[in-house]
Each structure stands twice: as structure tokens, then as C-alpha cells.
All heavy atoms as an XYZ file, in Angstrom:
955
protein
N     110.143     85.864     94.218
C     109.586     86.872     93.355
C     110.690     87.443     92.477
O     111.771     87.749     92.945
C     108.952     87.966     94.207
C     108.315     89.031     93.377
S     107.567     90.367     94.327
C     106.506     89.506     95.409
N     110.390     87.567     91.203
C     111.370     88.087     90.259
C     111.399     89.610     90.295
O     110.450     90.256     90.715
C     111.016     87.626     88.850
C     111.109     86.135     88.660
C     110.771     85.816     87.236
C     109.491     85.003     87.244
N     108.951     84.765     85.946
N     112.518     90.173     89.815
C     112.648     91.627     89.764
C     111.562     92.251     88.907
O     111.052     93.314     89.220
C     114.028     92.028     89.240
C     115.130     91.830     90.237
C     116.432     92.354     89.686
C     117.538     92.119     90.693
N     118.811     92.638     90.238
N     111.200     91.586     87.816
C     110.165     92.145     86.943
C     108.826     92.229     87.666
O     108.054     93.153     87.453
C     110.035     91.325     85.662
O     109.589     90.021     85.960
N     108.543     91.254     88.555
C     107.308     91.314     89.326
C     107.341     92.482     90.304
O     106.323     93.141     90.520
C     107.079     90.004     90.068
C     106.710     88.862     89.153
C     106.650     87.529     89.872
O     107.043     87.461     91.053
O     106.215     86.562     89.239
N     108.509     92.751     90.894
C     108.639     93.898     91.793
C     108.307     95.187     91.064
O     107.682     96.082     91.622
C     110.037     93.973     92.386
C     110.280     92.917     93.435
O     109.349     92.400     94.033
N     111.531     92.579     93.654
N     108.729     95.278     89.807
C     108.441     96.464     89.005
C     106.929     96.652     88.868
O     106.420     97.758     89.019
C     109.090     96.331     87.625
C     108.764     97.465     86.675
C     109.458     97.281     85.346
C     108.476     96.677     84.371
N     108.962     96.629     82.998
N     106.215     95.566     88.631
C     104.768     95.670     88.468
C     104.074     95.980     89.789
O     103.075     96.707     89.809
C     104.210     94.412     87.807
C     104.617     94.343     86.352
C     105.612     93.476     85.931
C     104.035     95.180     85.416
C     106.002     93.435     84.600
C     104.410     95.150     84.084
C     105.392     94.274     83.681
O     105.769     94.252     82.368
N     104.590     95.461     90.894
C     104.009     95.818     92.183
C     104.244     97.295     92.478
O     103.379     97.964     93.051
C     104.544     94.936     93.307
C     103.906     93.584     93.306
C     104.504     92.389     93.043
C     102.515     93.292     93.533
N     103.571     91.375     93.104
C     102.342     91.898     93.402
C     101.405     94.065     93.838
C     101.115     91.275     93.568
C     100.171     93.443     94.003
C     100.042     92.071     93.871
N     105.396     97.816     92.099
C     105.652     99.256     92.262
C     104.647    100.068     91.445
O     104.166    101.115     91.898
C     107.081     99.589     91.858
N     104.317     99.581     90.254
C     103.325    100.275     89.430
C     101.943    100.250     90.088
O     101.187    101.218     89.975
C     103.266     99.663     88.028
C     104.487     99.902     87.142
C     104.337     99.171     85.815
C     104.725    101.386     86.924
N     101.607     99.163     90.773
C     100.334     99.104     91.503
C     100.323    100.168     92.599
O      99.315    100.854     92.812
C     100.084     97.696     92.091
C      98.875     97.695     93.015
C      99.899     96.672     90.989
N     101.445    100.333     93.286
C     101.541    101.350     94.333
C     101.367    102.741     93.725
O     100.621    103.584     94.258
C     102.879    101.236     95.101
C     103.077    102.424     96.033
C     102.934     99.927     95.872
N     102.018    103.007     92.588
C     101.854    104.304     91.922
C     100.408    104.508     91.480
O      99.863    105.608     91.589
C     102.798    104.439     90.724
C     104.207    104.757     91.118
C     105.235    103.893     90.789
C     104.515    105.913     91.822
C     106.536    104.167     91.150
C     105.810    106.203     92.194
C     106.832    105.333     91.860
N      99.765    103.447     90.994
C      98.351    103.541     90.605
C      97.501    103.927     91.818
O      96.586    104.753     91.710
C      97.874    102.221     90.008
N      97.818    103.343     92.977
C      97.103    103.685     94.205
C      97.313    105.137     94.610
O      96.386    105.809     95.081
N      98.531    105.655     94.394
C      98.796    107.067     94.699
C      97.984    107.980     93.792
O      97.422    108.985     94.245
C     100.291    107.367     94.558
C     101.204    106.735     95.601
C     102.665    106.994     95.269
C     100.870    107.262     96.988
N      97.922    107.645     92.517
C      97.114    108.446     91.605
C      95.636    108.357     91.959
O      94.882    109.305     91.735
C      97.359    108.042     90.143
C      98.570    108.702     89.548
C      99.782    108.030     89.484
C      98.511    109.999     89.076
C     100.906    108.633     88.948
C      99.625    110.620     88.543
C     100.827    109.937     88.472
N      95.222    107.222     92.515
C      93.835    107.083     92.955
C      93.518    108.097     94.046
O      92.437    108.692     94.062
C      93.546    105.663     93.447
C      92.105    105.474     93.852
C      91.803    104.105     94.424
O      92.734    103.363     94.774
O      90.605    103.795     94.531
N      94.453    108.315     94.949
C      94.258    109.307     96.007
C      94.002    110.681     95.387
O      93.089    111.408     95.801
C      95.478    109.363     96.955
C      95.365    110.524     97.937
C      95.642    108.040     97.688
N      94.782    111.032     94.357
C      94.621    112.340     93.714
C      93.255    112.473     93.049
O      92.578    113.485     93.192
C      95.734    112.590     92.687
C      97.082    112.794     93.307
C      98.132    111.948     92.989
C      97.312    113.817     94.213
C      99.385    112.117     93.560
C      98.558    114.006     94.786
C      99.594    113.153     94.464
N      92.845    111.438     92.312
C      91.585    111.610     91.591
C      90.371    111.525     92.501
O      89.379    112.207     92.270
C      91.474    110.724     90.367
C      91.334    109.243     90.505
C      92.313    108.319     90.318
C      90.138    108.494     90.782
N      91.805    107.047     90.478
C      90.471    107.132     90.758
C      88.813    108.844     91.048
C      89.552    106.124     90.989
C      87.893    107.834     91.286
C      88.265    106.497     91.245
N      90.441    110.715     93.555
C      89.301    110.659     94.478
C      89.146    112.004     95.185
O      88.037    112.529     95.300
C      89.461    109.499     95.483
C      88.439    109.593     96.599
C      89.342    108.165     94.765
N      90.256    112.568     95.626
C      90.191    113.902     96.245
C      89.741    114.940     95.221
O      88.973    115.850     95.544
C      91.557    114.286     96.815
O      91.915    113.406     97.861
N      90.196    114.789     93.985
C      89.792    115.707     92.924
C      88.300    115.668     92.661
O      87.685    116.701     92.385
N      87.706    114.485     92.749
C      86.259    114.387     92.542
C      85.499    115.205     93.583
O      84.441    115.765     93.303
C      85.807    112.928     92.587
C      86.230    112.045     91.417
C      85.800    110.600     91.662
C      85.659    112.549     90.100
N      86.046    115.284     94.780
C      85.364    116.006     95.863
C      85.639    117.511     95.815
O      84.745    118.310     96.064
C      85.798    115.442     97.213
C      85.091    116.087     98.389
C      85.426    115.417     99.692
C      84.655    116.054    100.844
N      84.979    115.413    102.120
N      86.889    117.876     95.488
C      87.284    119.265     95.660
C      87.477    120.057     94.371
O      87.691    121.264     94.424
C      88.580    119.335     96.495
C      88.382    118.854     97.900
C      88.839    117.605     98.302
C      87.713    119.631     98.834
C      88.649    117.154     99.596
C      87.515    119.191    100.132
C      87.986    117.954    100.504
O      87.785    117.510    101.793
N      87.427    119.461     93.220
C      87.638    120.204     91.977
C      86.485    121.165     91.714
O      85.316    120.801     91.879
C      87.775    119.249     90.787
O      88.966    118.525     90.874
N      86.859    122.368     91.284
C      85.821    123.356     90.985
C      86.121    124.146     89.711
O      85.247    124.836     89.209
C      85.639    124.314     92.171
O      86.855    124.969     92.454
N      87.337    124.039     89.202
C      87.688    124.762     87.978
C      87.967    123.751     86.865
O      88.271    122.584     87.143
C      88.947    125.631     88.182
O      90.080    124.768     88.392
C      88.794    126.561     89.390
N      87.892    124.195     85.616
C      88.205    123.273     84.515
C      89.612    122.683     84.614
O      89.811    121.504     84.302
C      88.056    124.150     83.268
C      87.071    125.211     83.667
C      87.360    125.474     85.113
N      90.574    123.466     85.068
C      91.945    122.954     85.193
C      92.014    121.852     86.256
O      92.671    120.832     86.058
C      92.913    124.090     85.536
C      94.386    123.704     85.595
C      94.858    123.138     84.253
C      95.233    124.899     85.995
N      91.325    122.038     87.368
C      91.303    121.009     88.410
C      90.604    119.745     87.910
O      91.048    118.636     88.184
C      90.612    121.538     89.666
C      91.411    122.610     90.381
C      90.614    123.285     91.481
O      89.375    123.341     91.450
N      91.328    123.830     92.463
N      89.512    119.919     87.163
C      88.816    118.755     86.601
C      89.687    118.056     85.568
O      89.680    116.830     85.473
C      87.468    119.159     85.986
C      86.422    119.333     87.035
C      85.858    120.504     87.441
C      85.841    118.306     87.830
N      84.952    120.262     88.445
C      84.911    118.919     88.703
C      86.002    116.931     87.908
C      84.165    118.208     89.624
C      85.247    116.220     88.823
C      84.344    116.857     89.674
N      90.458    118.813     84.816
C      91.379    118.214     83.853
C      92.426    117.377     84.573
O      92.709    116.245     84.184
C      92.045    119.304     82.998
C      93.036    118.764     82.011
C      92.609    118.109     80.866
C      94.400    118.899     82.235
C      93.513    117.597     79.948
C      95.313    118.389     81.323
C      94.873    117.741     80.177
N      92.994    117.924     85.658
C      93.974    117.178     86.450
C      93.383    115.913     87.048
O      94.025    114.858     87.066
N      92.145    116.001     87.514
C      91.455    114.835     88.064
C      91.278    113.767     86.995
O      91.524    112.573     87.233
C      90.087    115.248     88.641
O      90.306    116.189     89.693
C      89.326    114.052     89.183
N      90.882    114.190     85.805
C      90.695    113.252     84.691
C      92.004    112.575     84.314
O      92.041    111.358     84.087
C      90.103    113.987     83.463
O      88.872    114.603     83.856
C      89.863    113.042     82.311
N      93.075    113.335     84.263
C      94.401    112.763     83.948
C      94.802    111.748     85.015
O      95.322    110.670     84.711
C      95.461    113.873     83.805
C      95.137    114.763     82.606
C      96.862    113.298     83.696
C      95.065    114.036     81.272
N      94.549    112.060     86.288
C      94.882    111.129     87.372
C      94.083    109.833     87.245
O      94.610    108.741     87.483
C      94.637    111.787     88.730
N      92.802    109.934     86.856
C      91.983    108.733     86.647
C      92.584    107.882     85.535
O      92.736    106.661     85.681
C      90.520    109.112     86.303
C      89.828    109.715     87.515
C      89.749    107.895     85.797
C      88.471    110.335     87.214
N      92.933    108.513     84.433
C      93.478    107.788     83.283
C      94.783    107.096     83.657
O      94.977    105.906     83.373
C      93.661    108.733     82.080
C      92.286    109.168     81.548
C      94.497    108.080     80.985
C      92.333    110.320     80.567
N      95.688    107.816     84.312
C      96.982    107.233     84.701
C      96.777    106.087     85.684
O      97.379    105.015     85.546
C      97.917    108.310     85.293
C      98.336    109.296     84.197
C      99.144    107.666     85.939
C      99.068    110.519     84.719
N      95.923    106.306     86.666
C      95.677    105.287     87.689
C      95.185    103.984     87.072
O      95.733    102.907     87.337
C      94.651    105.836     88.684
O      94.324    104.897     89.650
N      94.164    104.069     86.241
C      93.613    102.846     85.657
C      94.513    102.261     84.583
O      94.566    101.039     84.416
C      92.190    103.073     85.149
C      91.202    103.060     86.269
C      90.690    104.244     86.782
C      90.816    101.864     86.849
C      89.802    104.225     87.837
C      89.922    101.841     87.900
C      89.414    103.027     88.400
N      95.255    103.099     83.878
C      96.217    102.571     82.907
C      97.258    101.705     83.612
O      97.571    100.595     83.166
C      96.903    103.705     82.133
C      98.030    103.209     81.268
C      97.769    102.562     80.072
C      99.357    103.348     81.674
C      98.805    102.070     79.287
C     100.391    102.858     80.903
C     100.113    102.227     79.708
O     101.140    101.733     78.942
N      97.790    102.203     84.722
C      98.793    101.441     85.467
C      98.199    100.142     86.014
O      98.845     99.093     85.982
C      99.379    102.279     86.601
C     100.247    103.463     86.174
C     100.635    104.308     87.383
C     101.480    102.998     85.419
N      96.966    100.201     86.501
C      96.330     98.993     87.019
C      96.104     97.973     85.905
O      96.375     96.780     86.071
C      95.005     99.337     87.699
C      94.277     98.172     88.356
C      95.124     97.573     89.477
C      92.930     98.616     88.879
N      95.638     98.426     84.760
C      95.423     97.526     83.619
C      96.747     96.934     83.151
O      96.833     95.737     82.857
C      94.708     98.269     82.477
C      93.268     98.587     82.888
C      94.734     97.464     81.190
C      92.575     99.593     81.983
N      97.786     97.756     83.112
C      99.111     97.285     82.693
C      99.612     96.161     83.591
O     100.170     95.173     83.119
C     100.100     98.454     82.711
C     101.521     98.172     82.291
C     101.590     97.890     80.789
C     102.405     99.366     82.635
N      99.382     96.275     84.872
C      99.889     95.272     85.813
C      99.029     94.019     85.874
O      99.511     92.966     86.269
C     100.001     95.851     87.225
O      98.716     96.264     87.672
C     100.956     97.025     87.268
N      97.760     94.139     85.476
C      96.855     92.996     85.638
C      97.225     91.805     84.761
O      96.844     90.678     85.056
C      95.411     93.412     85.375
O      95.238     93.747     84.017
N      97.994     92.031     83.698
C      98.408     90.903     82.862
C      99.651     90.198     83.425
O      99.962     89.092     83.008
C      98.686     91.376     81.441
O      99.785     92.268     81.430
N     100.321     90.825     84.359
C     101.560     90.264     84.912
C     101.434     89.801     86.352
O     102.277     89.070     86.841
C     102.688     91.309     84.829
C     102.942     91.836     83.443
C     103.502     90.767     82.552
C     103.792     91.349     81.176
N     104.257     90.376     80.242
N     100.400     90.243     87.053
C     100.217     89.910     88.469
C      98.830     89.301     88.660
O      97.956     89.490     87.815
C     100.310     91.193     89.316
C     101.618     91.967     89.238
C     101.485     93.287     89.982
C     102.766     91.158     89.796
N      98.623     88.597     89.769
C      97.268     88.110     90.049
C      96.314     89.305     90.153
O      96.507     90.189     90.993
C      97.397     87.400     91.388
C      98.858     87.139     91.563
C      99.580     88.203     90.790
N      95.327     89.349     89.289
C      94.452     90.519     89.187
C      93.727     90.816     90.496
O      93.606     91.982     90.892
C      93.456     90.332     88.057
N      93.249     89.784     91.178
C      92.491     90.017     92.410
C      93.360     90.657     93.489
O      92.933     91.586     94.173
C      91.880     88.722     92.920
O      92.901     87.761     93.147
N      94.578     90.191     93.632
C      95.476     90.743     94.649
C      95.924     92.146     94.265
O      95.965     93.044     95.108
C      96.698     89.829     94.852
O      96.238     88.507     95.122
C      97.560     90.312     95.995
N      96.263     92.334     92.990
C      96.683     93.668     92.539
C      95.562     94.679     92.764
O      95.805     95.802     93.226
C      97.086     93.624     91.072
N      94.328     94.277     92.470
C      93.198     95.184     92.662
C      92.983     95.481     94.144
O      92.709     96.620     94.529
C      91.928     94.603     92.040
C      90.754     95.543     92.131
C      90.721     96.714     91.376
C      89.705     95.279     92.992
C      89.655     97.588     91.475
C      88.629     96.146     93.088
C      88.611     97.297     92.335
O      87.558     98.166     92.433
N      93.106     94.468     94.998
C      92.949     94.678     96.437
C      94.007     95.634     96.974
O      93.712     96.519     97.784
C      93.014     93.348     97.179
N      95.244     95.488     96.514
C      96.314     96.394     96.936
C      96.020     97.807     96.437
O      96.130     98.784     97.187
C      97.689     95.888     96.427
C      98.775     96.926     96.641
C      98.050     94.575     97.121
N      95.611     97.922     95.182
C      95.273     99.216     94.580
C      94.180     99.927     95.386
O      94.324    101.085     95.775
C      94.830     98.975     93.127
C      94.153    100.125     92.450
C      94.888    101.201     91.985
C      92.785    100.127     92.248
C      94.266    102.263     91.332
C      92.157    101.171     91.598
C      92.902    102.246     91.139
N      93.107     99.240     95.653
C      91.972     99.836     96.361
C      92.336    100.130     97.818
O      91.992    101.189     98.353
C      90.731     98.914     96.278
C      89.624     99.410     97.182
C      90.250     98.834     94.848
N      93.046     99.208     98.460
C      93.426     99.412     99.856
C      94.338    100.610    100.037
O      94.122    101.447    100.922
N      95.350    100.710     99.183
C      96.263    101.850     99.280
C      95.547    103.148     98.925
O      95.780    104.183     99.547
C      97.470    101.646     98.366
C      98.421    100.531     98.769
C      99.535    100.379     97.738
C      99.007    100.786    100.147
N      94.681    103.087     97.928
C      93.926    104.277     97.550
C      93.002    104.747     98.661
O      92.920    105.944     98.960
N      92.307    103.810     99.290
C      91.392    104.163    100.381
C      92.159    104.729    101.576
O      91.788    105.776    102.130
C      90.584    102.942    100.799
N      93.226    104.045    101.960
C      94.022    104.518    103.100
C      94.650    105.876    102.788
O      94.626    106.787    103.622
C      95.102    103.496    103.441
N      95.193    106.004    101.595
C      95.812    107.270    101.203
C      94.818    108.415    101.160
O      95.130    109.547    101.559
N      93.604    108.134    100.705
C      92.580    109.172    100.641
C      92.183    109.634    102.037
O      92.040    110.832    102.299
C      91.347    108.666     99.865
O      91.759    108.287     98.544
C      90.281    109.737     99.765
N      92.027    108.707    102.965
C      91.669    109.072    104.340
C      92.791    109.898    104.973
O      92.539    110.929    105.603
C      91.366    107.816    105.189
C      91.212    108.167    106.658
C      90.113    107.131    104.673
N      94.038    109.490    104.764
C      95.169    110.237    105.312
C      95.245    111.629    104.676
O      95.448    112.633    105.378
C      96.491    109.457    105.122
C      97.692    110.324    105.457
C      96.483    108.205    105.976
N      95.064    111.711    103.356
C      95.087    113.012    102.679
C      93.972    113.912    103.200
O      94.185    115.120    103.396
C      94.958    112.822    101.164
N      92.800    113.358    103.421
C      91.688    114.143    103.963
C      92.060    114.718    105.332
O      91.743    115.867    105.620
C      90.426    113.277    104.096
C      89.799    112.894    102.783
C      88.944    114.002    102.196
O      88.257    114.713    102.956
O      88.974    114.152    100.968
N      92.731    113.921    106.161
C      93.094    114.388    107.499
C      94.239    115.404    107.450
O      94.185    116.430    108.122
C      93.468    113.201    108.391
C      92.297    112.311    108.734
S      92.635    111.015    109.952
C      93.844    110.003    109.124
N      95.262    115.119    106.638
C      96.459    115.956    106.626
C      96.259    117.229    105.804
O      96.593    118.325    106.245
C      97.667    115.144    106.096
C      98.880    116.030    105.888
C      97.985    114.007    107.036
N      95.716    117.089    104.613
C      95.633    118.224    103.691
C      94.346    119.023    103.873
O      94.363    120.257    103.821
C      95.762    117.738    102.228
C      95.619    118.879    101.240
C      97.089    117.015    102.019
N      93.235    118.333    104.067
C      91.942    119.008    104.051
C      91.321    119.205    105.428
O      90.170    119.625    105.544
C      90.974    118.257    103.125
C      91.474    118.177    101.717
C      91.927    116.981    101.184
C      91.515    119.315    100.911
C      92.394    116.912     99.890
C      91.982    119.258     99.614
C      92.428    118.058     99.096
N      92.048    118.870    106.484
C      91.609    119.191    107.833
C      90.487    118.348    108.405
O      89.814    118.774    109.347
N      90.276    117.152    107.873
C      89.280    116.255    108.469
C      89.742    115.896    109.878
O      90.935    115.780    110.142
C      89.154    114.978    107.642
C      88.399    115.142    106.358
C      86.906    115.275    106.547
O      86.334    114.596    107.426
O      86.313    116.090    105.825
N      88.800    115.706    110.795
C      89.202    115.353    112.166
C      89.909    113.995    112.230
O      89.547    113.073    111.508
C      87.883    115.298    112.936
C      86.797    115.594    111.978
C      87.374    115.842    110.637
N      90.911    113.938    113.082
C      91.658    112.696    113.282
C      91.077    112.002    114.509
O      90.981    112.590    115.580
C      93.160    112.989    113.508
C      93.919    111.711    113.771
C      93.743    113.744    112.330
N      90.672    110.760    114.298
C      90.149    109.959    115.406
C      90.985    108.691    115.513
O      91.406    108.130    114.509
C      88.682    109.581    115.164
C      87.762    110.752    115.071
N      87.422    111.520    116.149
C      87.123    111.295    114.006
C      86.612    112.482    115.767
N      86.415    112.373    114.465
N      91.206    108.250    116.729
C      91.999    107.049    116.952
C      91.361    105.852    116.252
O      92.071    104.979    115.733
C      92.235    106.782    118.459
C      93.291    105.683    118.657
C      90.949    106.421    119.151
C      94.673    106.098    118.270
N      90.048    105.819    116.176
C      89.362    104.709    115.497
C      89.740    104.665    114.015
O      89.946    103.588    113.452
C      87.855    104.826    115.660
N      89.857    105.835    113.380
C      90.270    105.883    111.966
C      91.667    105.304    111.795
O      91.921    104.543    110.860
C      90.268    107.319    111.438
C      88.933    107.881    111.103
C      89.110    109.273    110.493
C      87.797    109.928    110.193
N      87.971    111.269    109.608
N      92.549    105.681    112.686
C      93.939    105.213    112.606
C      93.986    103.699    112.782
O      94.672    102.991    112.030
C      94.821    105.914    113.662
C      94.762    107.428    113.507
C      96.253    105.405    113.601
C      95.217    107.963    112.167
N      93.260    103.193    113.749
C      93.244    101.742    114.005
C      92.675    100.999    112.797
O      93.223     99.982    112.358
C      92.459    101.416    115.290
C      93.222    101.933    116.513
C      92.189     99.916    115.411
C      92.427    101.908    117.805
N      91.578    101.497    112.256
C      90.956    100.843    111.101
C      91.846    100.914    109.860
O      91.910     99.947    109.088
C      89.578    101.439    110.831
C      88.537    101.131    111.907
C      87.291    101.966    111.705
C      88.218     99.652    111.940
N      92.540    102.039    109.665
C      93.484    102.142    108.541
C      94.617    101.136    108.687
O      95.016    100.484    107.712
C      94.062    103.553    108.442
C      93.178    104.607    107.829
C      93.847    105.965    107.901
C      92.840    104.259    106.397
N      95.133    101.009    109.890
C      96.195    100.025    110.132
C      95.686     98.614    109.875
O      96.397     97.794    109.281
C      96.736    100.161    111.558
S      97.683    101.676    111.813
N      94.463     98.334    110.291
C      93.871     97.020    110.048
C      93.735     96.765    108.540
O      94.052     95.673    108.059
C      92.489     96.918    110.726
O      92.645     97.183    112.116
C      91.870     95.554    110.523
N      93.266     97.779    107.820
C      93.142     97.658    106.364
C      94.502     97.377    105.715
O      94.634     96.460    104.900
C      92.537     98.940    105.782
C      92.483     99.041    104.267
C      91.531     98.020    103.690
C      92.092    100.444    103.844
N      95.507     98.144    106.088
C      96.838     97.954    105.501
C      97.438     96.604    105.873
O      98.086     95.964    105.041
C      97.763     99.096    105.900
C      97.405    100.443    105.265
C      98.296    101.545    105.802
C      97.480    100.371    103.751
N      97.213     96.143    107.092
C      97.695     94.816    107.487
C      97.030     93.750    106.618
O      97.678     92.813    106.152
C      97.451     94.561    108.991
C      98.394     95.418    109.819
C      97.610     93.084    109.332
C      98.062     95.460    111.306
N      95.731     93.906    106.378
C      95.021     92.955    105.529
C      95.541     92.952    104.096
O      95.736     91.885    103.495
N      95.781     94.131    103.537
C      96.290     94.228    102.164
C      97.686     93.630    102.067
O      97.981     92.849    101.154
C      96.277     95.699    101.689
C      97.068     95.875    100.416
C      94.850     96.173    101.498
N      98.542     93.970    103.017
C      99.905     93.426    103.011
C      99.869     91.913    103.207
O     100.568     91.163    102.528
C     100.770     94.115    104.090
C     101.008     95.577    103.702
C     102.097     93.386    104.286
C     101.574     96.435    104.815
N      99.024     91.450    104.115
C      98.894     90.009    104.345
C      98.412     89.284    103.110
O      98.926     88.217    102.748
N      97.424     89.843    102.427
C      96.929     89.242    101.193
C      98.037     89.146    100.150
O      98.203     88.120     99.492
C      95.759     90.065    100.648
C      95.085     89.552     99.390
C      94.488     88.179     99.626
C      94.017     90.536     98.941
N      98.823     90.199    100.044
C      99.936     90.201     99.095
C     100.960     89.121     99.460
O     101.475     88.414     98.596
C     100.584     91.589     99.067
C     101.971     91.672     98.470
C     101.986     91.366     96.993
C     103.354     91.483     96.416
N     104.165     90.292     96.471
N     101.248     88.972    100.745
C     102.267     88.016    101.183
C     101.845     86.560    100.987
O     102.682     85.707    100.725
C     102.633     88.257    102.646
C     103.381     89.555    102.938
C     103.576     89.730    104.440
C     104.724     89.593    102.214
N     100.552     86.277    101.116
C     100.115     84.891    101.009
C      99.684     84.501     99.598
O      99.414     83.329     99.344
C      98.969     84.560    101.992
C      99.416     84.788    103.419
C      97.714     85.326    101.676
N      99.617     85.461     98.689
C      99.232     85.156     97.317
C     100.453     84.690     96.548
O     101.460     85.376     96.489
C      98.638     86.395     96.626
O      97.487     86.802     97.356
C      98.269     86.094     95.192
N     100.355     83.499     95.988
C     101.431     82.964     95.178
C     101.097     83.227     93.728
O     100.011     82.881     93.252
C     101.609     81.469     95.428
C     101.934     81.171     96.856
N     103.156     81.477     97.412
C     101.189     80.653     97.853
C     103.152     81.132     98.686
N     101.961     80.633     98.980
N     102.039     83.845     93.047
C     101.815     84.158     91.647
C     101.734     82.883     90.842
O     102.520     81.955     91.042
C     102.945     85.038     91.102
C     102.988     86.393     91.797
O     101.923     86.845     92.255
O     104.074     86.976     91.878
N     100.779     82.836     89.937
C     100.670     81.678     89.057
C     101.747     81.777     87.994
O     102.231     82.858     87.686
C      99.289     81.633     88.411
O      99.079     82.797     87.656
N     102.135     80.659     87.416
C     103.169     80.716     86.395
C     102.729     81.600     85.239
O     101.559     81.635     84.875
C     103.312     79.262     85.937
C     102.618     78.445     86.956
C     101.653     79.324     87.660
N     103.680     82.330     84.692
C     103.364     83.200     83.561
C     103.026     82.365     82.339
O     103.282     81.165     82.289
C     104.553     84.114     83.251
O     105.612     83.346     82.729
N     102.442     83.000     81.365
C     102.084     82.312     80.124
C     103.322     81.724     79.469
O     103.284     80.608     78.949
C     101.395     83.301     79.167
O     100.291     83.879     79.847
C     100.903     82.614     77.914
N     104.432     82.465     79.512
C     105.691     81.956     78.944
C     106.121     80.672     79.631
O     106.508     79.708     78.980
C     106.809     82.993     79.120
C     106.964     83.935     77.978
C     108.120     84.894     78.241
O     109.148     84.488     78.828
O     107.980     86.059     77.847
N     106.036     80.658     80.963
C     106.430     79.467     81.714
C     105.503     78.299     81.392
O     105.948     77.160     81.280
C     106.417     79.759     83.215
C     107.502     80.714     83.659
C     107.314     81.158     85.097
O     106.200     81.181     85.619
N     108.415     81.522     85.746
N     104.211     78.573     81.250
C     103.265     77.516     80.919
C     103.551     76.967     79.527
O     103.498     75.752     79.312
C     101.831     78.046     80.991
C     101.382     78.342     82.406
C     100.022     79.003     82.439
O      99.419     79.294     81.411
N      99.530     79.255     83.644
N     103.847     77.839     78.562
C     104.162     77.403     77.200
C     105.427     76.551     77.181
O     105.499     75.533     76.493
C     104.330     78.602     76.263
C     103.019     79.323     75.996
O     101.946     78.723     76.259
O     103.062     80.483     75.538
N     106.431     76.956     77.965
C     107.678     76.195     78.029
C     107.418     74.822     78.633
O     107.925     73.807     78.141
C     108.711     76.965     78.891
O     108.917     78.244     78.324
C     110.026     76.221     78.949
N     106.604     74.756     79.683
C     106.296     73.468     80.315
C     105.542     72.566     79.351
O     105.822     71.360     79.267
C     105.468     73.698     81.583
N     104.593     73.115     78.603
C     103.848     72.310     77.621
C     104.761     71.792     76.523
O     104.608     70.675     76.068
C     102.723     73.146     77.010
C     101.542     73.306     77.931
C     100.377     73.958     77.191
N      99.529     74.610     78.177
C      99.225     75.897     78.215
N      99.694     76.712     77.294
N      98.457     76.367     79.147
N     105.681     72.641     76.086
C     106.609     72.236     75.031
C     107.482     71.074     75.505
O     107.760     70.146     74.756
C     107.474     73.401     74.588
N     107.910     71.128     76.764
C     108.744     70.047     77.304
C     107.949     68.762     77.416
O     108.476     67.693     77.207
C     109.295     70.450     78.682
C     110.398     71.478     78.610
C     110.899     71.809     79.991
C     111.990     72.879     79.932
N     112.439     73.263     81.260
N     106.680     68.870     77.785
C     105.833     67.682     77.895
C     105.601     67.026     76.528
O     105.505     65.816     76.416
C     104.471     68.052     78.518
C     104.559     68.392     79.970
C     103.225     68.901     80.506
O     102.238     68.939     79.754
O     103.187     69.253     81.684
N     105.534     67.853     75.499
C     105.278     67.348     74.144
C     106.466     66.658     73.533
O     106.336     65.884     72.576
N     107.658     66.854     74.051
C     108.872     66.248     73.483
C     109.036     64.829     73.905
O     108.638     64.299     74.824
C     110.109     67.031     73.881
C     110.156     68.366     73.180
C     111.451     69.044     73.495
C     111.519     70.377     72.757
N     112.740     71.068     72.960
């Protein structure tokens, strides 16, 4: 994996963090300022996901985004908003994260458009 790909995976993680903010905001916002913050979090989250989708396998990036967002939202609900903690939730969250990490590890990035263009150019010579 190239350093530039690591940068895009980091952006997917940040997009997932912003997803936690906006999902919680949808549930708990009650003032215009809170709704504004929720809207900004939605925009940032999806902007980062769209930005990365041209550089990473879209299906894997989306799975990581959704998995981290879902896990983060459940943890935020328990830690910040006082939702009850159950061992079953913890086990299922760990299972979800293992699946997301496993999917990321077994997904091989396809050659970039630049690499494909270079290969075609070499074949044409």
C-alpha cells in the first residue's frame, strides 16, 4: 500500500467520525445552532467519503465508513448519552469491527487509472 492510499484511508476514518456526530445530532439536536452543526457534519462526512471513493475501492471504503460510524455511534450513545451497556452490544461491536478490518485487509486495490494508462501505453509501443 502506498503512502497516498494511507492518506485516503485516514480520510475514510475521519468521515466515519463525522458520521458519529451527525447521526447523534439527528437524534439530539433541538436548537438551530445544533441543527447547523449537524448539517455541517453531514456535509464534511460525505465530502470526505466522495473524495476517497475515486482513489480507493468504493465498496470497501463505504463498508469501513459505515462500520466505524455505526460502532462509534453505539459507543457515543453509551458513553456520552447514558445508554445501557450490555455485554452483547460489546461483543457485536467487536464482531462488526473485526469484519470491517478483515474486509479492508483482504481487499486488493485495483490499479489506478494512471497505472492502467501507463500499462496501455507500454502495450501500444
